N, C-alpha and C positions, 0 to 999 in steps of 0.2 A: 357492219362493223359496230363494235361496242365502244361507248365512251361513258364517262361518269360526269354528271353535272352536280356541282356542289352549290348548295343554297344557303344564304345567310338566314339568320333567325327571322328577319323581317318578311321573308318570302315563304317560309316553311308552312305557314297556315294555309296557303293556297296549294300546297303539295302534300296534303295529309300529314303534315308534321315532319316530312322527310328532310334530312340534312344532306343526303347524297341520293341521287337518282341515276341508277345505271340504265342506259338507253341503247337499244339497237337502232342504228340509223341506216336505212336502206337506200334512200334516194340520192343523197349527196354527201360528199366529204367536205362540206363547208358548214360554217356556223349556222347559216339560215336553216339548213336541214336538221341540225341538232335542236335548234329552238322550236322548229315545227314539230319534231317528235316529242319534245318536252311538253309543249302546250297542247298537243293532241291528248297526252296522258293527263295533264293537269291544266285544263282550260283557263282557270282563274289566274294563272301566271301570265298569260299573254298580255292582258291590259296593264300589268305591272312592269313588263319588260319592253314592249313595243308600243309605239303610238298608233294613231288611226291610219297612217300611211304604211304601217308595217316596218318602220325603221326603229332602231334602238332608241329608247328614251335617253335624253342627254344626261340624265343623272344616274343611269345604270352603266356600270363598267363591266365588261366581259373579258375574261382572260382565258386563252387557250394555252394550257400549261402555264408558262410564266410570261407570255406575251399578251399585251392588251390588244384586243381585236381591231380597234380602229387603226392601229399602226400596221395591220396585216390585211386590210381590205374590208373592214367592217363585217357585215353579214356574209360577205364572200370570202372571209378568212378561211384558209384551209384547216381542216381538222383531221388528224390521223387516228388510226386504230389505237384504242387504249388511252386517248387524250383525257386530261382532266380539264373540264370547262367550269370556270368559277364565275358566278354572278355576284357582283358587289355593288350595292347602291352607293352613290357618292355621299360623303358626309360633309356638311357645311355648318358653319357656326362662327361665332365671334363675339 
């Protein structure tokens, strides 16, 4: 199945400057499979997205279409054919 991962400017340097990465995901129709395929192609992204245990970093928000993945099962969130997956780092300040 094919999905498109959208990257913010902060992560593009680890993906050869790409803003959008079309991916063929073979193993699973869950977010973990999408991120595995993404980081197989662009290994530098893995340390920016996941911690040492393989979990999403707390300051990284991931949306599958319009739904935040943590509300859908985290890394086990379902992903359908043609989905748009968006990686967005949290913004803090004050």
